[in-house]
VMD Tcl script that draws the C-alpha trace (Angstrom):
set ca {
  {67.94 -8.32 2.23}
  {66.54 -11.78 1.78}
  {64.47 -11.40 4.99}
  {63.04 -8.15 3.70}
  {61.99 -9.82 0.44}
  {60.40 -12.70 2.37}
  {58.28 -10.23 4.39}
  {57.37 -8.45 1.19}
  {56.28 -11.69 -0.47}
  {54.30 -12.61 2.64}
  {52.41 -9.30 2.46}
  {51.77 -9.73 -1.26}
  {50.04 -13.02 -0.55}
  {47.54 -11.25 1.73}
  {46.95 -8.11 -0.36}
  {45.04 -9.76 -3.20}
  {42.60 -11.72 -0.95}
  {42.11 -8.64 1.23}
  {41.22 -6.50 -1.80}
  {38.83 -9.18 -3.10}
  {37.26 -9.46 0.38}
  {36.80 -5.69 0.58}
  {35.15 -5.61 -2.86}
  {32.84 -8.48 -1.92}
  {31.86 -6.80 1.35}
  {31.16 -3.56 -0.52}
  {28.95 -5.35 -3.05}
  {27.18 -7.34 -0.34}
  {26.45 -4.19 1.67}
  {24.92 -2.43 -1.33}
  {23.00 -5.54 -2.37}
  {21.32 -5.44 1.02}
  {20.98 -1.70 1.73}
  {21.12 0.04 -1.63}
  {18.28 1.76 -3.46}
  {17.57 -1.47 -5.32}
  {18.66 -3.84 -2.55}
  {16.81 -6.54 -0.69}
  {15.53 -4.26 2.07}
  {14.17 -1.83 -0.54}
  {12.44 -4.76 -2.25}
  {10.73 -5.80 0.99}
  {9.69 -2.21 1.66}
  {8.16 -1.89 -1.81}
  {6.33 -5.19 -1.40}
  {4.78 -4.02 1.88}
  {3.80 -0.74 0.22}
  {2.23 -2.67 -2.67}
  {0.20 -4.78 -0.23}
  {-1.12 -1.67 1.53}
  {-2.06 -0.11 -1.80}
  {-3.77 -3.33 -2.90}
  {-5.88 -3.32 0.27}
  {-6.84 0.32 -0.29}
  {-7.71 -0.48 -3.89}
  {-9.94 -3.38 -2.83}
  {-11.78 -1.14 -0.34}
  {-12.32 1.64 -2.89}
  {-13.35 -0.88 -5.53}
  {-15.96 -2.43 -3.21}
  {-17.28 1.03 -2.36}
  {-17.50 1.89 -6.05}
  {-19.41 -1.32 -6.81}
  {-21.87 -0.53 -4.02}
  {-22.39 2.98 -5.41}
  {-22.86 1.64 -8.93}
  {-25.45 -0.79 -7.59}
  {-27.34 2.04 -5.86}
  {-27.22 4.16 -9.03}
  {-28.50 1.18 -11.02}
  {-31.41 0.84 -8.57}
  {-32.28 4.53 -9.05}
  {-32.15 4.39 -12.85}
  {-35.27 4.64 -15.03}
  {-35.04 1.02 -16.18}
  {-35.17 -0.56 -12.72}
  {-36.53 1.90 -10.20}
  {-36.52 0.65 -6.62}
  {-39.34 2.49 -4.89}
  {-38.04 1.81 -1.37}
  {-34.61 3.23 -2.18}
  {-36.16 6.26 -3.87}
  {-38.40 6.83 -0.84}
  {-35.42 6.53 1.52}
  {-33.34 9.03 -0.45}
  {-36.24 11.51 -0.68}
  {-36.75 11.33 3.08}
  {-33.05 11.85 3.84}
  {-32.20 14.48 1.26}
  {-35.45 16.42 0.90}
  {-36.99 15.82 4.31}
  {-40.24 14.38 2.92}
  {-42.67 12.39 5.09}
  {-46.02 10.71 4.68}
  {-49.17 12.44 5.87}
  {-49.93 9.58 8.30}
  {-46.48 9.62 9.92}
  {-45.80 11.25 13.27}
  {-42.52 13.08 13.73}
  {-40.86 13.32 17.11}
  {-38.11 15.94 17.33}
  {-35.35 15.16 19.79}
  {-32.87 17.81 20.82}
  {-29.24 16.85 20.70}
  {-27.34 17.09 23.96}
}
mol new
graphics top color blue
foreach p $ca { graphics top sphere $p radius 0.5 }
foreach p [lrange $ca 0 end-1] q [lrange $ca 1 end] { graphics top cylinder $p $q radius 0.2 }
display resetview
């Protein structure tokens, strides 16, 4: 009977640390892999960097368009830009210009 109680006491000494270890492993696993874990944080940071690069590209394109619109406004009309746009959009040419049509292959 005494030997049985000694084995029982021996097992009791290991149960509490084993339970604590299991809880810590569970928390560590979810701290790394959970929805709000470290890997999710790194993934969101990479996604934010990609979106920031896309934003910078769109912002630069918008500034270029705003500059072209400003050049076509009534206050500061750029004659060269207006001539270029009329040639491209409307197909206008000067009377002294020669046009060579090239067929596409």
